[in-house]
C-alpha positions as CSV (number, residue, x, y, z in Angstrom):
1,M,-10.4,4.9,-5.8
2,L,-7.4,7.2,-6.1
3,P,-7.2,9.4,-9.2
4,G,-5.1,8.0,-12.1
5,P,-1.5,9.0,-12.7
6,V,-0.6,12.5,-13.8
7,L,0.3,12.2,-17.5
8,V,2.5,14.1,-19.9
9,S,2.8,13.4,-23.6
10,P,6.0,11.8,-24.9
11,W,8.5,14.2,-26.6
12,P,7.6,13.2,-30.3
13,D,4.0,14.2,-29.8
14,I,4.1,17.1,-27.4
15,R,5.9,19.5,-29.8
16,E,2.6,19.9,-31.7
17,R,0.5,20.5,-28.6
18,R,-0.3,23.7,-26.6
19,P,-1.3,24.2,-23.0
20,S,-5.0,24.4,-22.4
21,R,-6.8,27.8,-22.2
22,K,-6.7,27.4,-18.4
23,L,-2.9,27.1,-18.4
24,A,-2.5,30.0,-20.8
25,S,-4.8,32.1,-18.6
26,L,-2.8,31.3,-15.5
27,E,0.4,32.1,-17.3
28,K,-0.8,35.6,-18.3
29,R,-1.9,36.3,-14.8
30,G,1.5,35.3,-13.5
31,L,0.1,32.4,-11.4
32,G,1.8,29.1,-10.7
33,Y,0.6,25.9,-12.4
34,T,-1.1,23.3,-10.2
35,K,-1.5,19.5,-10.5
36,S,-5.1,19.9,-11.5
37,C,-4.1,22.2,-14.4
38,F,-1.4,19.8,-15.4
39,T,-3.9,16.9,-16.1
40,E,-5.4,19.0,-18.9
41,W,-2.6,18.2,-21.3
42,R,-4.0,16.1,-24.1
43,G,-2.7,12.8,-25.5
44,D,-1.2,9.6,-24.3
45,G,1.5,10.0,-21.7
46,I,3.9,8.6,-19.2
47,P,3.2,8.7,-15.4
48,V,4.9,11.5,-13.5
49,P,5.2,11.6,-9.7
50,P,2.6,14.1,-8.4
51,R,5.1,16.0,-6.4
52,N,6.9,16.9,-9.6
53,A,3.8,17.8,-11.7
54,C,4.2,21.5,-11.3
55,R,7.9,21.4,-12.3
56,F,7.0,19.5,-15.4
57,V,4.3,21.9,-16.3
58,N,6.7,24.8,-16.1
59,L,9.1,23.0,-18.4
60,L,6.4,22.1,-20.9
61,S,4.9,25.6,-21.0
62,V,7.7,26.6,-23.4
63,R,6.4,27.4,-26.9
64,F,7.8,24.3,-28.5
65,K,7.3,25.4,-32.1
66,A,9.4,28.5,-31.4
67,M,12.2,26.5,-29.9
68,R,15.7,26.9,-31.3
69,T,18.3,24.2,-31.0
70,G,19.8,25.8,-27.9
71,Q,16.4,25.9,-26.2
72,F,15.8,22.3,-27.1
73,F,19.0,21.2,-25.4
74,V,18.2,23.3,-22.3
75,F,14.8,21.6,-22.2
76,L,16.4,18.1,-22.3
77,F,18.9,18.9,-19.6
78,S,16.1,20.4,-17.4
79,L,14.1,17.3,-18.0
80,L,17.0,15.1,-17.0
81,A,17.5,17.2,-13.8
82,V,13.9,16.5,-12.8
83,F,14.3,12.8,-13.2
84,T,17.6,12.8,-11.3
85,S,16.0,14.6,-8.4
86,V,13.2,12.0,-8.3
87,D,15.7,9.2,-8.2
88,A,17.7,10.9,-5.4
89,K,14.6,11.0,-3.3
90,K,14.2,7.2,-3.2
91,K,13.7,6.3,0.4
92,K,15.4,3.4,2.1
93,V,13.0,1.1,4.0
94,D,13.9,-0.9,7.1
95,K,12.8,-4.5,6.9
96,T,14.1,-5.4,10.4
97,V,11.8,-8.2,11.8
98,T,10.8,-7.2,15.3
99,S,8.1,-9.7,16.0
100,R,6.8,-13.1,14.8
101,V,3.2,-14.1,15.2
102,Y,1.0,-16.9,14.0
103,F,-2.5,-18.0,13.1
104,D,-3.8,-21.6,13.4
105,I,-6.3,-22.0,10.7
106,E,-9.5,-24.2,10.5
107,I,-11.6,-24.5,7.3
108,D,-15.1,-25.8,8.0
109,G,-13.9,-27.0,11.4
110,K,-11.0,-28.9,10.1
111,P,-7.4,-27.9,11.2
112,E,-5.4,-26.9,8.1
113,G,-2.2,-25.8,9.6
114,R,-0.3,-22.7,10.8
115,I,0.6,-19.4,9.2
116,E,3.6,-17.5,10.6
117,F,4.1,-13.8,10.0
118,D,7.2,-11.6,10.4
119,L,6.4,-8.0,11.3
120,Y,8.5,-5.0,10.2
121,G,8.3,-3.0,13.5
122,K,11.2,-0.6,12.6
123,Q,9.6,0.7,9.5
124,V,6.0,0.8,10.8
125,P,6.2,0.4,14.6
126,K,2.6,1.4,15.4
127,T,1.0,-0.8,12.7
128,A,3.2,-3.8,13.6
129,E,2.4,-3.4,17.3
130,N,-1.3,-3.3,16.6
131,F,-1.2,-6.6,14.7
132,R,1.1,-8.2,17.3
133,A,-1.1,-7.3,20.2
134,L,-4.3,-8.4,18.4
135,C,-2.6,-11.8,17.8
136,T,-1.9,-12.3,21.5
137,G,-5.1,-10.7,22.9
138,E,-3.1,-9.1,25.7
139,K,-5.1,-5.8,25.5
140,G,-8.3,-7.3,26.9
141,V,-11.7,-6.0,25.9
142,G,-12.0,-3.0,23.5
143,K,-14.5,-0.1,23.3
144,S,-16.8,-2.3,21.2
145,G,-17.2,-4.7,24.2
146,K,-15.4,-7.5,22.2
147,P,-12.0,-8.9,23.1
148,L,-9.1,-7.3,21.1
149,W,-8.1,-10.7,19.7
150,Y,-8.0,-12.3,16.3
151,K,-8.7,-15.7,17.9
152,G,-12.1,-17.0,16.7
153,S,-12.5,-14.5,13.9
154,S,-12.8,-15.4,10.2
155,F,-11.4,-14.6,6.8
156,H,-14.6,-13.0,5.5
157,R,-13.4,-11.9,2.0
158,V,-11.1,-14.1,-0.2
159,I,-10.5,-13.3,-3.9
160,P,-8.3,-15.8,-5.7
161,G,-5.3,-14.2,-7.4
162,F,-5.6,-11.1,-5.3
163,M,-5.9,-11.4,-1.5
164,C,-7.3,-13.0,1.7
165,Q,-8.9,-10.5,4.1
166,G,-9.8,-10.9,7.8
167,G,-9.5,-9.3,11.2
168,D,-13.1,-8.2,11.7
169,F,-13.6,-9.7,15.2
170,T,-16.5,-7.3,16.2
171,M,-19.0,-7.9,13.3
172,G,-17.4,-10.6,11.2
173,N,-18.6,-9.2,7.9
174,G,-16.0,-6.6,7.0
175,M,-18.0,-3.7,8.5
176,G,-16.3,-3.8,11.9
177,G,-13.0,-4.2,13.7
178,E,-11.1,-2.1,16.3
179,S,-7.4,-1.2,16.8
180,I,-5.6,-1.4,20.1
181,Y,-5.5,2.5,20.0
182,G,-9.2,2.9,19.7
183,E,-11.4,2.4,16.7
184,K,-9.1,3.8,14.0
185,F,-5.5,5.0,13.6
186,P,-3.7,6.9,10.8
187,D,-1.6,5.5,8.0
188,E,1.9,5.3,9.3
189,N,3.8,5.4,6.0
190,F,3.8,3.8,2.6
191,G,7.5,3.0,2.4
192,L,7.0,-0.7,2.0
193,K,5.4,-1.6,-1.4
194,H,3.0,-4.4,-2.5
195,S,5.9,-5.7,-4.6
196,K,5.4,-9.5,-4.2
197,P,2.9,-12.1,-3.0
198,Y,2.3,-13.1,0.7
199,L,2.7,-9.7,2.2
200,L,0.6,-8.4,5.2
201,S,-1.1,-5.1,4.6
202,M,-3.8,-3.1,6.4
203,A,-7.4,-3.0,5.0
204,N,-9.1,0.3,5.4
205,S,-12.1,2.4,4.3
206,G,-10.0,5.3,3.1
207,P,-7.1,7.4,4.3
208,D,-6.2,7.1,8.0
209,S,-8.9,4.6,8.8
210,N,-6.9,1.6,10.0
211,G,-8.5,-0.7,12.6
212,S,-7.9,-4.4,12.9
213,Q,-8.7,-5.6,9.4
214,F,-5.8,-6.8,7.3
215,F,-5.2,-8.8,4.1
216,I,-2.6,-11.2,2.8
217,T,-1.6,-10.7,-0.8
218,V,-1.4,-13.7,-3.1
219,D,0.2,-11.8,-6.0
220,K,1.9,-8.5,-6.7
221,T,-0.6,-5.6,-6.1
222,P,1.2,-2.4,-7.0
223,W,-2.0,-0.4,-7.5
224,L,-2.4,-0.6,-3.7
225,N,0.8,1.3,-3.1
226,G,0.2,4.6,-1.3
227,R,-3.3,3.4,-0.2
228,H,-2.6,0.6,2.2
229,V,0.2,0.1,4.7
230,V,2.4,-3.0,4.3
231,F,3.7,-4.1,7.7
232,G,4.8,-7.7,7.4
233,R,5.1,-10.9,5.4
234,V,4.2,-14.6,5.6
235,S,7.4,-16.4,6.7
236,K,5.9,-19.9,7.0
237,G,2.6,-21.5,5.9
238,I,2.2,-20.4,2.3
239,D,0.5,-23.7,1.7
240,V,-2.1,-22.8,4.3
241,V,-2.6,-19.4,2.6
242,K,-3.2,-21.3,-0.7
243,K,-5.8,-23.4,1.0
244,I,-7.7,-20.3,2.1
245,E,-7.4,-18.8,-1.4
246,A,-8.9,-22.0,-2.9
247,V,-12.2,-21.5,-1.1
248,G,-12.6,-17.9,-2.2
249,S,-14.4,-16.4,-5.2
250,Q,-14.3,-13.4,-7.5
251,S,-17.1,-11.8,-5.3
252,G,-15.0,-12.4,-2.2
253,T,-17.5,-14.9,-0.6
254,T,-16.0,-18.0,0.7
255,S,-17.4,-21.5,0.0
256,K,-16.3,-22.7,3.4
257,K,-15.9,-21.1,6.8
258,V,-12.3,-20.0,7.3
259,V,-11.5,-19.4,11.0
260,I,-8.5,-18.3,13.0
261,A,-8.8,-21.0,15.7
262,D,-5.9,-19.6,17.6
263,S,-3.3,-16.8,17.4
264,G,-0.3,-15.7,19.3
265,E,3.3,-14.6,19.3
266,L,6.5,-16.7,18.7
267,P,10.0,-16.1,20.0
268,L,12.5,-14.6,17.6
269,E,16.0,-15.9,17.3
270,K,18.6,-13.3,18.5
271,E,20.3,-13.2,15.1
272,E,17.0,-12.7,13.4
273,G,15.9,-9.9,15.6
274,A,19.2,-8.1,15.2
275,S,19.4,-8.4,11.4
276,T,18.4,-5.5,9.4
277,E,17.4,-5.5,5.7
278,K,17.4,-2.2,4.0
279,E,16.2,-1.8,0.4
280,Q,15.4,1.0,-1.9
281,E,11.8,1.1,-2.9
282,L,10.3,3.1,-5.7
């Protein structure tokens, strides 16, 4: 689990508060404030981006009770400047679709239909290429001795209202998997957010531990932002995803066997491959 958001009390309450002893000690010694010190402020608060924590601490170390009107307005303008700088740093993400792949799904041996995925290879080229190649099986046998191919593997963990997870073609229980680059590869970037259902994202066991396991969201999952790399979306077959979701449970165990009977790559229309969708993401 990631630590919770860095908090700072809202203005009406913070005037009556003082920095912790640790903050006061650092101030006397002329040392800078750190994020860990910042979390010692008491009271309810609003989330602040971690990269701006130190800047907020320096602002809030002012002795509020001693503030005069002029100091108060300086504080407000300084606070506004920080929020403005955060807004200016919003990054544009590139949702150009570079590849389209598919899964043919069977549930307890019965064909249930096809899911098609669009991959964002401009934004996360390494992650998208890993998934594409594992759909085609073109890389042959991996270091594990198993084919680097999703065909025949299962969705081993399905939680209704959350996600459907698969991609472990080496062990089949969520403990295995292998990327086309070797066992694991680093997080590429977190520009794409878990902002809507039916997105493709990488499952992992912590930072920089991507292999072959992935999940399909079935709702917004913003708490996964910054922890899992989004690299595509379901373009067709949402009804099939819902069928997979229906056999899941809150523990993640499926009541029926969900198998990727076949997988591969589909051609992109020229206008689709050339189109670029750029959006600002928080």
